[in-house]
C-alpha positions as CSV (number, residue, x, y, z in Angstrom):
1,M,-20.6,12.1,-10.4
2,A,-17.3,12.3,-8.2
3,S,-14.7,14.8,-8.8
4,G,-11.0,14.3,-7.6
5,P,-9.1,11.0,-7.3
6,G,-10.6,8.0,-6.2
7,R,-10.6,4.1,-6.7
8,G,-9.2,3.3,-10.0
9,S,-7.5,6.9,-10.6
10,A,-4.1,6.9,-12.0
11,G,-2.7,8.1,-8.7
12,N,-4.1,4.7,-6.9
13,V,-2.7,2.6,-9.6
14,I,0.7,4.3,-9.2
15,A,0.4,3.8,-5.4
16,A,-0.6,0.1,-5.7
17,I,2.5,-0.6,-8.1
18,C,4.8,1.1,-5.5
19,S,3.2,-0.9,-2.6
20,L,3.4,-4.2,-4.5
21,L,7.4,-3.4,-5.0
22,I,7.9,-2.1,-1.5
23,P,5.1,-2.3,1.1
24,G,4.1,1.4,2.5
25,V,5.6,3.3,-0.7
26,G,2.3,3.5,-2.1
27,Q,0.6,4.9,0.8
28,L,3.4,7.3,1.1
29,V,2.8,8.5,-2.5
30,Q,-0.7,9.0,-1.3
31,G,0.6,11.2,1.6
32,R,-0.5,8.7,4.3
33,L,2.7,8.6,6.5
34,L,1.4,6.5,9.3
35,A,-0.3,3.8,7.1
36,A,3.1,3.8,5.0
37,L,5.0,3.1,8.4
38,V,2.5,0.5,9.3
39,W,2.7,-1.5,6.1
40,F,6.7,-1.3,6.0
41,V,7.2,-2.4,9.4
42,A,4.6,-5.2,9.1
43,S,6.4,-6.3,5.9
44,L,9.7,-6.6,7.6
45,V,8.1,-8.4,10.5
46,V,6.5,-10.9,8.4
47,W,9.7,-11.5,6.2
48,A,11.7,-12.1,9.4
49,V,9.1,-14.3,11.3
50,T,8.4,-16.6,8.4
51,F,11.7,-16.8,7.0
52,G,10.7,-15.2,3.9
53,F,7.9,-17.6,3.1
54,L,4.8,-15.2,3.6
55,G,6.4,-12.0,3.0
56,W,4.8,-11.5,-0.3
57,V,1.2,-11.9,1.3
58,V,1.9,-8.4,2.8
59,H,3.0,-7.0,-0.4
60,I,0.0,-7.9,-2.1
61,L,-2.5,-6.8,0.9
62,A,-0.5,-3.3,0.9
63,C,-1.1,-3.2,-2.9
64,I,-4.8,-3.8,-2.6
65,E,-5.1,-1.3,0.3
66,A,-3.6,1.5,-1.7
67,A,-5.5,0.6,-4.8
68,R,-8.8,0.8,-2.8
69,W,-8.0,3.8,-0.7
70,Q,-10.3,6.7,-1.2
71,P,-9.7,10.2,0.3
72,R,-12.2,11.7,2.8
73,R,-14.4,14.3,1.5
């Protein structure tokens, strides 16, 4: 049996919801500054380049990544 937070934990659910709203915030909640910056910048770039048409794709991908993340043991 695994101990500590992992996939499906309340922390990952909260992080996923945060990343759905603003990409990178969920990763920041998990304490991953570099990943948060990458997702936030990627979101800005995609929103700007596609004039908003594909911006939600980055939101969804950041959400999934935050939900699936497991800390190294």
